[in-house]
PDB file of N, CA, C and O in Angstrom:
ATOM      1  N   MET A   1      81.685-156.885 138.082  1.00  0.00           N
ATOM      2  CA  MET A   1      80.354-156.428 137.756  1.00  0.00           C
ATOM      3  C   MET A   1      80.210-154.972 138.201  1.00  0.00           C
ATOM      4  O   MET A   1      80.669-154.590 139.277  1.00  0.00           O
ATOM      5  N   PHE A   2      79.581-154.187 137.375  1.00  0.00           N
ATOM      6  CA  PHE A   2      79.399-152.767 137.639  1.00  0.00           C
ATOM      7  C   PHE A   2      78.214-152.556 138.584  1.00  0.00           C
ATOM      8  O   PHE A   2      77.142-153.123 138.371  1.00  0.00           O
ATOM      9  N   THR A   3      78.403-151.745 139.623  1.00  0.00           N
ATOM     10  CA  THR A   3      77.310-151.410 140.541  1.00  0.00           C
ATOM     11  C   THR A   3      77.149-149.896 140.601  1.00  0.00           C
ATOM     12  O   THR A   3      78.077-149.142 140.311  1.00  0.00           O
ATOM     13  N   ARG A   4      75.964-149.479 140.979  1.00  0.00           N
ATOM     14  CA  ARG A   4      75.686-148.056 141.157  1.00  0.00           C
ATOM     15  C   ARG A   4      74.739-147.895 142.340  1.00  0.00           C
ATOM     16  O   ARG A   4      74.067-148.841 142.750  1.00  0.00           O
ATOM     17  N   THR A   5      74.700-146.686 142.877  1.00  0.00           N
ATOM     18  CA  THR A   5      73.795-146.370 143.977  1.00  0.00           C
ATOM     19  C   THR A   5      72.913-145.208 143.556  1.00  0.00           C
ATOM     20  O   THR A   5      73.402-144.153 143.152  1.00  0.00           O
ATOM     21  N   LYS A   6      71.609-145.416 143.656  1.00  0.00           N
ATOM     22  CA  LYS A   6      70.641-144.357 143.372  1.00  0.00           C
ATOM     23  C   LYS A   6      70.117-143.843 144.711  1.00  0.00           C
ATOM     24  O   LYS A   6      69.814-144.623 145.614  1.00  0.00           O
ATOM     25  N   THR A   7      70.016-142.529 144.823  1.00  0.00           N
ATOM     26  CA  THR A   7      69.563-141.898 146.060  1.00  0.00           C
ATOM     27  C   THR A   7      68.246-141.178 145.805  1.00  0.00           C
ATOM     28  O   THR A   7      68.063-140.521 144.780  1.00  0.00           O
ATOM     29  N   ARG A   8      67.330-141.319 146.766  1.00  0.00           N
ATOM     30  CA  ARG A   8      66.041-140.627 146.676  1.00  0.00           C
ATOM     31  C   ARG A   8      65.633-140.207 148.080  1.00  0.00           C
ATOM     32  O   ARG A   8      66.157-140.714 149.072  1.00  0.00           O
ATOM     33  N   THR A   9      64.701-139.283 148.150  1.00  0.00           N
ATOM     34  CA  THR A   9      64.166-138.839 149.430  1.00  0.00           C
ATOM     35  C   THR A   9      62.709-139.263 149.513  1.00  0.00           C
ATOM     36  O   THR A   9      61.934-139.052 148.580  1.00  0.00           O
ATOM     37  N   VAL A  10      62.347-139.865 150.643  1.00  0.00           N
ATOM     38  CA  VAL A  10      60.948-140.227 150.888  1.00  0.00           C
ATOM     39  C   VAL A  10      60.445-139.374 152.052  1.00  0.00           C
ATOM     40  O   VAL A  10      61.224-138.927 152.894  1.00  0.00           O
ATOM     41  N   HIS A  11      59.141-139.158 152.083  1.00  0.00           N
ATOM     42  CA  HIS A  11      58.548-138.330 153.130  1.00  0.00           C
ATOM     43  C   HIS A  11      57.440-139.091 153.834  1.00  0.00           C
ATOM     44  O   HIS A  11      56.584-139.711 153.203  1.00  0.00           O
ATOM     45  N   PHE A  12      57.478-139.028 155.154  1.00  0.00           N
ATOM     46  CA  PHE A  12      56.412-139.588 155.986  1.00  0.00           C
ATOM     47  C   PHE A  12      55.721-138.439 156.705  1.00  0.00           C
ATOM     48  O   PHE A  12      56.380-137.581 157.291  1.00  0.00           O
ATOM     49  N   ASP A  13      54.378-138.424 156.660  1.00  0.00           N
ATOM     50  CA  ASP A  13      53.592-137.427 157.383  1.00  0.00           C
ATOM     51  C   ASP A  13      53.289-137.864 158.805  1.00  0.00           C
ATOM     52  O   ASP A  13      52.879-137.051 159.633  1.00  0.00           O
ATOM     53  N   ALA A  14      53.490-139.143 159.093  1.00  0.00           N
ATOM     54  CA  ALA A  14      53.202-139.693 160.418  1.00  0.00           C
ATOM     55  C   ALA A  14      54.394-140.530 160.869  1.00  0.00           C
ATOM     56  O   ALA A  14      55.172-140.991 160.034  1.00  0.00           O
ATOM     57  N   PRO A  15      54.550-140.735 162.172  1.00  0.00           N
ATOM     58  CA  PRO A  15      55.607-141.624 162.646  1.00  0.00           C
ATOM     59  C   PRO A  15      55.452-143.012 162.024  1.00  0.00           C
ATOM     60  O   PRO A  15      54.341-143.439 161.708  1.00  0.00           O
ATOM     61  N   PHE A  16      56.566-143.706 161.853  1.00  0.00           N
ATOM     62  CA  PHE A  16      56.549-145.001 161.179  1.00  0.00           C
ATOM     63  C   PHE A  16      57.610-145.914 161.776  1.00  0.00           C
ATOM     64  O   PHE A  16      58.499-145.470 162.502  1.00  0.00           O
ATOM     65  N   THR A  17      57.499-147.190 161.455  1.00  0.00           N
ATOM     66  CA  THR A  17      58.512-148.167 161.820  1.00  0.00           C
ATOM     67  C   THR A  17      58.679-149.160 160.674  1.00  0.00           C
ATOM     68  O   THR A  17      57.753-149.393 159.898  1.00  0.00           O
ATOM     69  N   LEU A  18      59.848-149.727 160.583  1.00  0.00           N
ATOM     70  CA  LEU A  18      60.161-150.763 159.593  1.00  0.00           C
ATOM     71  C   LEU A  18      60.996-151.832 160.283  1.00  0.00           C
ATOM     72  O   LEU A  18      61.693-151.543 161.255  1.00  0.00           O
ATOM     73  N   ASN A  19      60.930-153.065 159.789  1.00  0.00           N
ATOM     74  CA  ASN A  19      61.813-154.098 160.313  1.00  0.00           C
ATOM     75  C   ASN A  19      63.254-153.646 160.144  1.00  0.00           C
ATOM     76  O   ASN A  19      63.628-153.146 159.082  1.00  0.00           O
ATOM     77  N   GLY A  20      64.053-153.814 161.164  1.00  0.00           N
ATOM     78  CA  GLY A  20      65.441-153.381 161.121  1.00  0.00           C
ATOM     79  C   GLY A  20      65.671-152.055 161.814  1.00  0.00           C
ATOM     80  O   GLY A  20      66.794-151.738 162.206  1.00  0.00           O
ATOM     81  N   LEU A  21      64.607-151.277 161.966  1.00  0.00           N
ATOM     82  CA  LEU A  21      64.704-149.992 162.676  1.00  0.00           C
ATOM     83  C   LEU A  21      64.265-150.197 164.116  1.00  0.00           C
ATOM     84  O   LEU A  21      63.315-150.932 164.388  1.00  0.00           O
ATOM     85  N   ASP A  22      64.958-149.546 165.028  1.00  0.00           N
ATOM     86  CA  ASP A  22      64.595-149.635 166.442  1.00  0.00           C
ATOM     87  C   ASP A  22      63.493-148.638 166.750  1.00  0.00           C
ATOM     88  O   ASP A  22      63.705-147.429 166.657  1.00  0.00           O
ATOM     89  N   GLY A  23      62.324-149.131 167.114  1.00  0.00           N
ATOM     90  CA  GLY A  23      61.247-148.270 167.562  1.00  0.00           C
ATOM     91  C   GLY A  23      60.591-147.451 166.468  1.00  0.00           C
ATOM     92  O   GLY A  23      60.780-147.683 165.274  1.00  0.00           O
ATOM     93  N   LEU A  24      59.819-146.491 166.922  1.00  0.00           N
ATOM     94  CA  LEU A  24      59.059-145.594 166.052  1.00  0.00           C
ATOM     95  C   LEU A  24      59.940-144.422 165.643  1.00  0.00           C
ATOM     96  O   LEU A  24      60.645-143.857 166.479  1.00  0.00           O
ATOM     97  N   HIS A  25      59.908-144.053 164.368  1.00  0.00           N
ATOM     98  CA  HIS A  25      60.687-142.917 163.874  1.00  0.00           C
ATOM     99  C   HIS A  25      59.744-141.769 163.532  1.00  0.00           C
ATOM    100  O   HIS A  25      58.628-141.993 163.063  1.00  0.00           O
ATOM    101  N   PRO A  26      60.192-140.547 163.768  1.00  0.00           N
ATOM    102  CA  PRO A  26      59.304-139.394 163.568  1.00  0.00           C
ATOM    103  C   PRO A  26      59.010-139.127 162.100  1.00  0.00           C
ATOM    104  O   PRO A  26      59.764-139.531 161.215  1.00  0.00           O
ATOM    105  N   ALA A  27      57.917-138.450 161.864  1.00  0.00           N
ATOM    106  CA  ALA A  27      57.565-138.008 160.511  1.00  0.00           C
ATOM    107  C   ALA A  27      58.678-137.118 159.983  1.00  0.00           C
ATOM    108  O   ALA A  27      59.418-136.499 160.748  1.00  0.00           O
ATOM    109  N   GLY A  28      58.781-137.065 158.655  1.00  0.00           N
ATOM    110  CA  GLY A  28      59.793-136.203 158.044  1.00  0.00           C
ATOM    111  C   GLY A  28      60.365-136.814 156.792  1.00  0.00           C
ATOM    112  O   GLY A  28      59.860-137.813 156.280  1.00  0.00           O
ATOM    113  N   ASP A  29      61.429-136.198 156.302  1.00  0.00           N
ATOM    114  CA  ASP A  29      62.104-136.653 155.091  1.00  0.00           C
ATOM    115  C   ASP A  29      63.241-137.601 155.465  1.00  0.00           C
ATOM    116  O   ASP A  29      63.965-137.373 156.434  1.00  0.00           O
ATOM    117  N   TYR A  30      63.383-138.666 154.677  1.00  0.00           N
ATOM    118  CA  TYR A  30      64.432-139.657 154.890  1.00  0.00           C
ATOM    119  C   TYR A  30      65.100-139.973 153.559  1.00  0.00           C
ATOM    120  O   TYR A  30      64.440-140.109 152.529  1.00  0.00           O
ATOM    121  N   ARG A  31      66.412-140.087 153.605  1.00  0.00           N
ATOM    122  CA  ARG A  31      67.170-140.449 152.417  1.00  0.00           C
ATOM    123  C   ARG A  31      67.204-141.964 152.288  1.00  0.00           C
ATOM    124  O   ARG A  31      67.488-142.669 153.256  1.00  0.00           O
ATOM    125  N   VAL A  32      66.911-142.467 151.084  1.00  0.00           N
ATOM    126  CA  VAL A  32      66.923-143.897 150.795  1.00  0.00           C
ATOM    127  C   VAL A  32      67.928-144.143 149.679  1.00  0.00           C
ATOM    128  O   VAL A  32      67.949-143.423 148.681  1.00  0.00           O
ATOM    129  N   LEU A  33      68.759-145.161 149.853  1.00  0.00           N
ATOM    130  CA  LEU A  33      69.759-145.518 148.861  1.00  0.00           C
ATOM    131  C   LEU A  33      69.445-146.909 148.323  1.00  0.00           C
ATOM    132  O   LEU A  33      69.227-147.848 149.089  1.00  0.00           O
ATOM    133  N   ASP A  34      69.426-147.029 147.013  1.00  0.00           N
ATOM    134  CA  ASP A  34      69.215-148.320 146.347  1.00  0.00           C
ATOM    135  C   ASP A  34      70.504-148.695 145.632  1.00  0.00           C
ATOM    136  O   ASP A  34      70.929-147.999 144.710  1.00  0.00           O
ATOM    137  N   ASP A  35      71.131-149.797 146.052  1.00  0.00           N
ATOM    138  CA  ASP A  35      72.297-150.330 145.350  1.00  0.00           C
ATOM    139  C   ASP A  35      71.805-151.248 144.239  1.00  0.00           C
ATOM    140  O   ASP A  35      70.968-152.122 144.462  1.00  0.00           O
ATOM    141  N   GLU A  36      72.334-151.038 143.049  1.00  0.00           N
ATOM    142  CA  GLU A  36      71.938-151.841 141.885  1.00  0.00           C
ATOM    143  C   GLU A  36      73.187-152.376 141.205  1.00  0.00           C
ATOM    144  O   GLU A  36      74.231-151.724 141.190  1.00  0.00           O
ATOM    145  N   GLU A  37      73.063-153.575 140.642  1.00  0.00           N
ATOM    146  CA  GLU A  37      74.167-154.126 139.870  1.00  0.00           C
ATOM    147  C   GLU A  37      73.720-154.344 138.436  1.00  0.00           C
ATOM    148  O   GLU A  37      72.564-154.666 138.161  1.00  0.00           O
ATOM    149  N   GLN A  38      74.671-154.158 137.534  1.00  0.00           N
ATOM    150  CA  GLN A  38      74.374-154.308 136.119  1.00  0.00           C
ATOM    151  C   GLN A  38      74.141-155.782 135.799  1.00  0.00           C
ATOM    152  O   GLN A  38      74.891-156.654 136.239  1.00  0.00           O
ATOM    153  N   MET A  39      73.104-156.039 135.038  1.00  0.00           N
ATOM    154  CA  MET A  39      72.805-157.403 134.613  1.00  0.00           C
ATOM    155  C   MET A  39      73.608-157.703 133.349  1.00  0.00           C
ATOM    156  O   MET A  39      73.701-156.874 132.444  1.00  0.00           O
ATOM    157  N   THR A  40      74.173-158.876 133.307  1.00  0.00           N
ATOM    158  CA  THR A  40      74.968-159.268 132.141  1.00  0.00           C
ATOM    159  C   THR A  40      74.249-160.371 131.384  1.00  0.00           C
ATOM    160  O   THR A  40      73.341-161.020 131.903  1.00  0.00           O
ATOM    161  N   GLY A  41      74.680-160.567 130.139  1.00  0.00           N
ATOM    162  CA  GLY A  41      74.116-161.651 129.332  1.00  0.00           C
ATOM    163  C   GLY A  41      72.849-161.282 128.588  1.00  0.00           C
ATOM    164  O   GLY A  41      72.195-162.150 128.010  1.00  0.00           O
ATOM    165  N   ILE A  42      72.490-160.000 128.594  1.00  0.00           N
ATOM    166  CA  ILE A  42      71.330-159.560 127.825  1.00  0.00           C
ATOM    167  C   ILE A  42      71.797-158.488 126.844  1.00  0.00           C
ATOM    168  O   ILE A  42      72.874-157.914 127.007  1.00  0.00           O
ATOM    169  N   SER A  43      70.989-158.227 125.837  1.00  0.00           N
ATOM    170  CA  SER A  43      71.429-157.340 124.758  1.00  0.00           C
ATOM    171  C   SER A  43      71.147-155.856 125.020  1.00  0.00           C
ATOM    172  O   SER A  43      71.414-155.024 124.153  1.00  0.00           O
ATOM    173  N   TRP A  44      70.611-155.506 126.202  1.00  0.00           N
ATOM    174  CA  TRP A  44      70.379-154.103 126.538  1.00  0.00           C
ATOM    175  C   TRP A  44      70.897-153.857 127.955  1.00  0.00           C
ATOM    176  O   TRP A  44      71.098-154.791 128.732  1.00  0.00           O
ATOM    177  N   LEU A  45      71.101-152.615 128.263  1.00  0.00           N
ATOM    178  CA  LEU A  45      71.609-152.238 129.573  1.00  0.00           C
ATOM    179  C   LEU A  45      70.479-152.289 130.595  1.00  0.00           C
ATOM    180  O   LEU A  45      69.445-151.641 130.429  1.00  0.00           O
ATOM    181  N   ALA A  46      70.688-153.061 131.645  1.00  0.00           N
ATOM    182  CA  ALA A  46      69.672-153.186 132.689  1.00  0.00           C
ATOM    183  C   ALA A  46      70.359-153.395 134.033  1.00  0.00           C
ATOM    184  O   ALA A  46      71.470-153.918 134.109  1.00  0.00           O
ATOM    185  N   TYR A  47      69.673-152.976 135.085  1.00  0.00           N
ATOM    186  CA  TYR A  47      70.185-153.122 136.447  1.00  0.00           C
ATOM    187  C   TYR A  47      69.134-153.803 137.303  1.00  0.00           C
ATOM    188  O   TYR A  47      67.939-153.730 137.018  1.00  0.00           O
ATOM    189  N   ARG A  48      69.595-154.471 138.360  1.00  0.00           N
ATOM    190  CA  ARG A  48      68.667-155.036 139.345  1.00  0.00           C
ATOM    191  C   ARG A  48      69.086-154.550 140.715  1.00  0.00           C
ATOM    192  O   ARG A  48      70.272-154.423 141.021  1.00  0.00           O
ATOM    193  N   ARG A  49      68.081-154.281 141.532  1.00  0.00           N
ATOM    194  CA  ARG A  49      68.342-153.789 142.884  1.00  0.00           C
ATOM    195  C   ARG A  49      68.867-154.945 143.732  1.00  0.00           C
ATOM    196  O   ARG A  49      68.308-156.042 143.711  1.00  0.00           O
ATOM    197  N   VAL A  50      69.933-154.697 144.470  1.00  0.00           N
ATOM    198  CA  VAL A  50      70.503-155.726 145.332  1.00  0.00           C
ATOM    199  C   VAL A  50      70.426-155.351 146.813  1.00  0.00           C
ATOM    200  O   VAL A  50      70.588-156.215 147.676  1.00  0.00           O
ATOM    201  N   ALA A  51      70.178-154.069 147.118  1.00  0.00           N
ATOM    202  CA  ALA A  51      70.045-153.641 148.510  1.00  0.00           C
ATOM    203  C   ALA A  51      69.343-152.289 148.567  1.00  0.00           C
ATOM    204  O   ALA A  51      69.508-151.443 147.688  1.00  0.00           O
ATOM    205  N   THR A  52      68.557-152.110 149.623  1.00  0.00           N
ATOM    206  CA  THR A  52      67.908-150.822 149.887  1.00  0.00           C
ATOM    207  C   THR A  52      68.208-150.449 151.330  1.00  0.00           C
ATOM    208  O   THR A  52      68.045-151.262 152.239  1.00  0.00           O
ATOM    209  N   MET A  53      68.651-149.201 151.533  1.00  0.00           N
ATOM    210  CA  MET A  53      69.004-148.721 152.865  1.00  0.00           C
ATOM    211  C   MET A  53      68.336-147.383 153.121  1.00  0.00           C
ATOM    212  O   MET A  53      68.138-146.586 152.204  1.00  0.00           O
ATOM    213  N   ILE A  54      67.990-147.147 154.377  1.00  0.00           N
ATOM    214  CA  ILE A  54      67.422-145.863 154.782  1.00  0.00           C
ATOM    215  C   ILE A  54      68.386-145.214 155.767  1.00  0.00           C
ATOM    216  O   ILE A  54      68.974-145.882 156.618  1.00  0.00           O
ATOM    217  N   GLU A  55      68.534-143.915 155.636  1.00  0.00           N
ATOM    218  CA  GLU A  55      69.427-143.155 156.517  1.00  0.00           C
ATOM    219  C   GLU A  55      68.617-142.626 157.689  1.00  0.00           C
ATOM    220  O   GLU A  55      67.643-141.897 157.500  1.00  0.00           O
ATOM    221  N   VAL A  56      69.019-142.992 158.893  1.00  0.00           N
ATOM    222  CA  VAL A  56      68.326-142.523 160.098  1.00  0.00           C
ATOM    223  C   VAL A  56      69.317-141.807 160.999  1.00  0.00           C
ATOM    224  O   VAL A  56      70.486-142.181 161.087  1.00  0.00           O
ATOM    225  N   VAL A  57      68.830-140.776 161.665  1.00  0.00           N
ATOM    226  CA  VAL A  57      69.655-139.980 162.563  1.00  0.00           C
ATOM    227  C   VAL A  57      69.165-140.208 163.985  1.00  0.00           C
ATOM    228  O   VAL A  57      67.977-140.077 164.277  1.00  0.00           O
ATOM    229  N   ALA A  58      70.088-140.547 164.852  1.00  0.00           N
ATOM    230  CA  ALA A  58      69.787-140.708 166.274  1.00  0.00           C
ATOM    231  C   ALA A  58      70.785-139.854 167.040  1.00  0.00           C
ATOM    232  O   ALA A  58      71.949-140.226 167.191  1.00  0.00           O
ATOM    233  N   GLY A  59      70.325-138.718 167.517  1.00  0.00           N
ATOM    234  CA  GLY A  59      71.235-137.788 168.184  1.00  0.00           C
ATOM    235  C   GLY A  59      72.210-137.212 167.170  1.00  0.00           C
ATOM    236  O   GLY A  59      71.800-136.601 166.183  1.00  0.00           O
ATOM    237  N   SER A  60      73.497-137.406 167.414  1.00  0.00           N
ATOM    238  CA  SER A  60      74.509-136.910 166.481  1.00  0.00           C
ATOM    239  C   SER A  60      75.019-138.011 165.557  1.00  0.00           C
ATOM    240  O   SER A  60      75.941-137.785 164.774  1.00  0.00           O
ATOM    241  N   LYS A  61      74.432-139.190 165.642  1.00  0.00           N
ATOM    242  CA  LYS A  61      74.880-140.341 164.862  1.00  0.00           C
ATOM    243  C   LYS A  61      73.926-140.615 163.695  1.00  0.00           C
ATOM    244  O   LYS A  61      72.710-140.676 163.877  1.00  0.00           O
ATOM    245  N   THR A  62      74.490-140.777 162.501  1.00  0.00           N
ATOM    246  CA  THR A  62      73.714-141.125 161.317  1.00  0.00           C
ATOM    247  C   THR A  62      74.056-142.553 160.925  1.00  0.00           C
ATOM    248  O   THR A  62      75.228-142.921 160.853  1.00  0.00           O
ATOM    249  N   SER A  63      73.021-143.361 160.669  1.00  0.00           N
ATOM    250  CA  SER A  63      73.240-144.758 160.308  1.00  0.00           C
ATOM    251  C   SER A  63      72.487-145.101 159.035  1.00  0.00           C
ATOM    252  O   SER A  63      71.420-144.548 158.766  1.00  0.00           O
ATOM    253  N   LEU A  64      73.045-146.011 158.256  1.00  0.00           N
ATOM    254  CA  LEU A  64      72.361-146.596 157.101  1.00  0.00           C
ATOM    255  C   LEU A  64      71.888-147.978 157.517  1.00  0.00           C
ATOM    256  O   LEU A  64      72.691-148.829 157.900  1.00  0.00           O
ATOM    257  N   ILE A  65      70.587-148.197 157.442  1.00  0.00           N
ATOM    258  CA  ILE A  65      69.991-149.459 157.852  1.00  0.00           C
ATOM    259  C   ILE A  65      69.410-150.144 156.623  1.00  0.00           C
ATOM    260  O   ILE A  65      68.636-149.539 155.881  1.00  0.00           O
ATOM    261  N   THR A  66      69.780-151.410 156.402  1.00  0.00           N
ATOM    262  CA  THR A  66      69.231-152.168 155.284  1.00  0.00           C
ATOM    263  C   THR A  66      67.769-152.509 155.579  1.00  0.00           C
ATOM    264  O   THR A  66      67.437-152.988 156.663  1.00  0.00           O
ATOM    265  N   ILE A  67      66.914-152.257 154.608  1.00  0.00           N
ATOM    266  CA  ILE A  67      65.479-152.500 154.766  1.00  0.00           C
ATOM    267  C   ILE A  67      64.944-153.250 153.551  1.00  0.00           C
ATOM    268  O   ILE A  67      65.609-153.348 152.520  1.00  0.00           O
ATOM    269  N   ASP A  68      63.746-153.770 153.692  1.00  0.00           N
ATOM    270  CA  ASP A  68      63.049-154.442 152.590  1.00  0.00           C
ATOM    271  C   ASP A  68      62.339-153.370 151.760  1.00  0.00           C
ATOM    272  O   ASP A  68      61.497-152.644 152.288  1.00  0.00           O
ATOM    273  N   PRO A  69      62.668-153.259 150.464  1.00  0.00           N
ATOM    274  CA  PRO A  69      62.044-152.203 149.657  1.00  0.00           C
ATOM    275  C   PRO A  69      60.524-152.344 149.557  1.00  0.00           C
ATOM    276  O   PRO A  69      59.822-151.336 149.471  1.00  0.00           O
ATOM    277  N   ALA A  70      60.013-153.552 149.566  1.00  0.00           N
ATOM    278  CA  ALA A  70      58.562-153.746 149.510  1.00  0.00           C
ATOM    279  C   ALA A  70      57.903-153.249 150.792  1.00  0.00           C
ATOM    280  O   ALA A  70      56.814-152.675 150.756  1.00  0.00           O
ATOM    281  N   GLU A  71      58.566-153.471 151.921  1.00  0.00           N
ATOM    282  CA  GLU A  71      58.034-152.992 153.197  1.00  0.00           C
ATOM    283  C   GLU A  71      58.043-151.456 153.242  1.00  0.00           C
ATOM    284  O   GLU A  71      57.118-150.843 153.775  1.00  0.00           O
ATOM    285  N   LEU A  72      59.083-150.846 152.686  1.00  0.00           N
ATOM    286  CA  LEU A  72      59.144-149.386 152.612  1.00  0.00           C
ATOM    287  C   LEU A  72      57.988-148.850 151.776  1.00  0.00           C
ATOM    288  O   LEU A  72      57.310-147.908 152.186  1.00  0.00           O
ATOM    289  N   GLU A  73      57.762-149.441 150.613  1.00  0.00           N
ATOM    290  CA  GLU A  73      56.659-148.981 149.754  1.00  0.00           C
ATOM    291  C   GLU A  73      55.315-149.151 150.448  1.00  0.00           C
ATOM    292  O   GLU A  73      54.444-148.290 150.323  1.00  0.00           O
ATOM    293  N   ALA A  74      55.132-150.252 151.182  1.00  0.00           N
ATOM    294  CA  ALA A  74      53.878-150.465 151.922  1.00  0.00           C
ATOM    295  C   ALA A  74      53.713-149.410 153.019  1.00  0.00           C
ATOM    296  O   ALA A  74      52.608-148.911 153.235  1.00  0.00           O
ATOM    297  N   ALA A  75      54.796-149.069 153.706  1.00  0.00           N
ATOM    298  CA  ALA A  75      54.730-148.048 154.755  1.00  0.00           C
ATOM    299  C   ALA A  75      54.413-146.678 154.168  1.00  0.00           C
ATOM    300  O   ALA A  75      53.660-145.907 154.763  1.00  0.00           O
ATOM    301  N   LEU A  76      54.983-146.369 153.007  1.00  0.00           N
ATOM    302  CA  LEU A  76      54.684-145.090 152.352  1.00  0.00           C
ATOM    303  C   LEU A  76      53.231-145.040 151.894  1.00  0.00           C
ATOM    304  O   LEU A  76      52.587-143.995 151.988  1.00  0.00           O
ATOM    305  N   GLU A  77      52.718-146.148 151.407  1.00  0.00           N
ATOM    306  CA  GLU A  77      51.313-146.206 150.983  1.00  0.00           C
ATOM    307  C   GLU A  77      50.390-146.029 152.192  1.00  0.00           C
ATOM    308  O   GLU A  77      49.396-145.306 152.115  1.00  0.00           O
ATOM    309  N   LYS A  78      50.717-146.683 153.298  1.00  0.00           N
ATOM    310  CA  LYS A  78      49.937-146.551 154.537  1.00  0.00           C
ATOM    311  C   LYS A  78      49.960-145.100 155.018  1.00  0.00           C
ATOM    312  O   LYS A  78      48.941-144.577 155.470  1.00  0.00           O
ATOM    313  N   ASP A  79      51.123-144.453 154.921  1.00  0.00           N
ATOM    314  CA  ASP A  79      51.264-143.056 155.317  1.00  0.00           C
ATOM    315  C   ASP A  79      50.409-142.154 154.429  1.00  0.00           C
ATOM    316  O   ASP A  79      49.822-141.182 154.904  1.00  0.00           O
ATOM    317  N   LYS A  80      50.344-142.478 153.146  1.00  0.00           N
ATOM    318  CA  LYS A  80      49.540-141.687 152.200  1.00  0.00           C
ATOM    319  C   LYS A  80      48.065-141.784 152.581  1.00  0.00           C
ATOM    320  O   LYS A  80      47.352-140.781 152.538  1.00  0.00           O
ATOM    321  N   VAL A  81      47.599-142.972 152.954  1.00  0.00           N
ATOM    322  CA  VAL A  81      46.202-143.152 153.371  1.00  0.00           C
ATOM    323  C   VAL A  81      45.946-142.373 154.659  1.00  0.00           C
ATOM    324  O   VAL A  81      44.906-141.728 154.795  1.00  0.00           O
ATOM    325  N   PHE A  82      46.887-142.429 155.607  1.00  0.00           N
ATOM    326  CA  PHE A  82      46.767-141.677 156.852  1.00  0.00           C
ATOM    327  C   PHE A  82      46.641-140.179 156.569  1.00  0.00           C
ATOM    328  O   PHE A  82      45.799-139.497 157.154  1.00  0.00           O
ATOM    329  N   SER A  83      47.481-139.678 155.672  1.00  0.00           N
ATOM    330  CA  SER A  83      47.472-138.240 155.336  1.00  0.00           C
ATOM    331  C   SER A  83      46.165-137.842 154.686  1.00  0.00           C
ATOM    332  O   SER A  83      45.643-136.760 154.955  1.00  0.00           O
ATOM    333  N   ALA A  84      45.623-138.710 153.825  1.00  0.00           N
ATOM    334  CA  ALA A  84      44.362-138.404 153.130  1.00  0.00           C
ATOM    335  C   ALA A  84      43.216-138.329 154.126  1.00  0.00           C
ATOM    336  O   ALA A  84      42.310-137.514 153.956  1.00  0.00           O
ATOM    337  N   LYS A  85      43.236-139.163 155.161  1.00  0.00           N
ATOM    338  CA  LYS A  85      42.173-139.159 156.159  1.00  0.00           C
ATOM    339  C   LYS A  85      42.223-137.899 157.018  1.00  0.00           C
ATOM    340  O   LYS A  85      41.189-137.445 157.509  1.00  0.00           O
ATOM    341  N   ARG A  86      43.426-137.324 157.208  1.00  0.00           N
ATOM    342  CA  ARG A  86      43.559-136.107 158.017  1.00  0.00           C
ATOM    343  C   ARG A  86      43.047-134.886 157.278  1.00  0.00           C
ATOM    344  O   ARG A  86      42.609-133.921 157.903  1.00  0.00           O
ATOM    345  N   ASP A  87      43.097-134.917 155.954  1.00  0.00           N
ATOM    346  CA  ASP A  87      42.715-133.736 155.153  1.00  0.00           C
ATOM    347  C   ASP A  87      41.252-133.550 155.058  1.00  0.00           C
ATOM    348  O   ASP A  87      40.790-132.604 154.420  1.00  0.00           O
TER     349      ASP A  87
END
């Protein structure tokens, strides 16, 4: 089965935490990787997400941590509300 990885950058204006991450992480830009696999048995090309990971830096060490994509979207939405209240 064919797989691909899509990379995107997300931005947090406030410190945040997610399940799987140790403690509170500072505001800033974070790289997110979505692994997708090609779906077979259908008449058009389609992919489904099978894993989402966020890249975190701790000192000189960079780690990819598997996270729940729905939890990430909820955290980004919460951050957006926080940012709107500050403005």
